[in-house]
C-alpha positions, 0 to 999 in steps of 0.5 A: 653436853652440845659442842657451844657448851664445851667452851663455856664450860672449860672457861667455868672450870678455868675460873675455878681453878684459879679461884682456888689457886688464890685461896692456896697460894696464901697459905704456906706465906701467911704465917711470915707476913702476918708477922712480918706487920707485926700480928700474932696467932690470934690475928692470923686466925681472924685472917684465915676465918675471914674468907669463910665467914664472907662466903657463908654470908653471901653465897646465898645472896649471889646465888639468889641475884643470878636466879634473877638477873642471870649467870652471866653478870653474877660471874663476871662481878665475881671474877672482876672482883676477886681479881681486884682484891688480890692486887689489892692485897700486894699494895697494903701493908697494913695487918687490919686493912689486909683483913678487911681486902681478905674479908671482901675478897671472900665476898665478891669470889663466893660469887663464882661457885654456886653461880658456875654450878647453877651455869653448868646446871643449865646446860647438862643433865644426868650423867653429864650434869654430875660429871661437869660438878666432878670437872669443878671438883678437880679444877678446885682440887688442882688449884689447891695443889697449884696454889700453895706451891707456887706461894711458897716460890713466888713469897721467897722472893716478895710477900707481895708478889704470889697477891699479884700473880694471883690477881693477874690471873684471875683477870686475865681470864675475865676477856674469855668470860666476857667474850665466850660465856653466853646467857644460859638462864632462861627468862621463864625460869628467873620469872617462875624461879621458887621461893628458897628460905633465907639462911634462917630457921625456916631453912629446916623447913627447905625440902633440900635441907638434908642435902645441906647438911650432908654438904657441912659434915662434908666440909666440917670433917675435911677441915677437921682433917686438914687442921689436924693431920700434919700434927697427927701425921708428925705424931706417928710416922714422924712427918715434916714438911716436905712428907706433907707437901708429897702426901697432899700432892698425892691426895691432889693427883687423886681428887683430881682423877676421881672427880675429873675422870670417873665420877661421869662414869660411876654415875651412870652405873651406880647413880648419884645417890648411891655414890654419896653415900659409897663416899661416906662410908670411905671417908669413915673408913679413911679417917678410922684407918689414918688413927690405927696405920701402923707405919707412913705407906699405910697411913697415905693409902689411909688418906687416900682413902678419905680423899677418894670418898670425899671426891665421890660425895661432893660432886654427886651431891651438888649434882643432887641439889641441882635436879631438885631445884631445877627453877631456883639452882642459884638460890639452892646452890648459893645455901648449899655452898654456905653450908660449907663455909660453915664447915670450913669455919667451926671445923678448924675451931672445933677439930683444933679442940678435940685433938688437944683433949686426944690426938684421935678424937677429930678422927673418931667424931669425924666417922662417926659424923659421916656414918650417922649422917648416911644412916639417917639421912640414906633413904633421903637421898634415895628420894632426891633420886628417883624424883629428878 
């Protein structure tokens, strides 16, 4: 990567960190906030899903827009809108208005991730591209470590304070993004941008459809794990909130190590496609080991194996998308992230239903889905690598 792009990459990484801090900051206080405003379990579920539903619909739109007007303006729209919606959160004391603002936040924040990935794809190549995608993943992982911790600490004083802090952090980086993020989309690329199918049945004709499905499975299996793991760990080894907090902190650390430190070296040696497949196998094995773990230590080791696999798959599959859609990276990455949002919408619902039938079903089904997908799409992944 050229030296002139090091500072923009740092800003891109910080943007994704603050977005995930904002996503996670509501987790520890949300049930209490909804209850305080007269809500129930249904309204809590609506609140949680509103963010991902709006990302599902709007990520492709923002990606396409970045291919037309440039990465910089779309990123600035996403950052400023994201920061302002969190300020609004802290000012509103009506449950349904809060849900509406949560949906608006999901809409505008969905401008940041596909556009950030497209921005980095514009300025990197080869293993550096996979490394940069890993840095985004590591920043997001750190955001999900610090976000809930910050929300729990600040929420002790006031339910509004975490939202004001998250909004202020996002707006604080806006001047740096304005000053130090040069435009990276070439005019010739914008003019020659190829047509990407919209999210409809036609999407199956997209050459990258296999990668979109893979991202859905990654997100879906992770969402089922996140939804049910606390309950399973409590039943199996007696974990409570303290042990769960420690476990997820450990997982976040391993995610950062793999995506932030190792992924570039691993890609140079093994290639993106091989790491995607290896990650799927690690995740599948980790899910089964979680079920059969005889004690707390074994359970934590199994979850680490699952997280390492996920950390291998996410940045390398993103890199494969950018290597195939060089003239429409924003649109392709928007659809790629839209499939991930669909996984986050359906994963908690289906995972919870399966857990109600049998505590092992979310893990067995997730493992089988990962194994089946990589066995069916493995050759396709290799072709993506060779055609890059």
